N, C-alpha and C positions, 0 to 999 in steps of 0.2 A: 588582133582578129580573134574572135571567139568561135569555136566549132561546137556544135551541138550534135550529139549522137543519140540514136534511138536504141534502147535495149533490145538484144536479140537472145533467143534461146533461154528465156526465163531469167535473164540477167536483170539486175536492178541498178539504177543510178545511185551513186553514193553522194550524200549531201557533202558539200564542201564549205561548211560554215564553221569557221575556226575561231575559238575564243582567243582574243589577242590582248585582253587586259580587263581591268575592273575600274568602275567609277561609281562611287557612292552606292554600293550594294547591287550594282548592275554589271552583269558580264557583258563586255563589248565584243561583238562578233563581226568578223568580215567575211563576206561570201566570195564566191569565185569571180564575181564581177567587180569586186572592190567596194561594194556598198556596205555601210555600217548598219547594224541592228543591235538590239540588246535583249537581255533576258534577266528578270529579277531572280537572283539566286545567291547563295553563299559561295564564296570562293572555293571552299572544300568540295562542293558538289560538282563544279565544272572548272578545274584549274586551267591555266593558260595552256593552249595546245589541244584542248578537247574539241572534238567535232560535235556539233549540235544539230539535231533534226530541224528542218525548215519550219515545220508546224509549231515549233516552240518559240519562234523569234517574233519580236515586236519591232516595227520600224522606229527609227529615231524621231520621226515627225510627230509622234504622239507626246513627246516631251516638250517642256517649255523651251522657247527659242534660246534662252541664255544657256540652258543645260546642253542643248544640241550643239551650240557653238563651242562650248568648252570641250565636249567630247571630240568634236571634229578637229579642234586645235591640237588636241593631244594625239589622236590616233590617225589623222590623215597626213 
């Protein structure tokens, strides 16, 4: 079950997009819902465990099917 909360008293929601690994120059990121996304970057810029802002993510669906399947096979 997923609970969504509304920020109160000028609080902000924190992105929960965590870098879980790398695949051919792409940071592989899992969000709070378990969905995988990616971001083109060097490993030194966003090492594993880094939290990434949602506006910087690209869905896996823009990649070729073979590459999507390989990433899902490794990280799901």
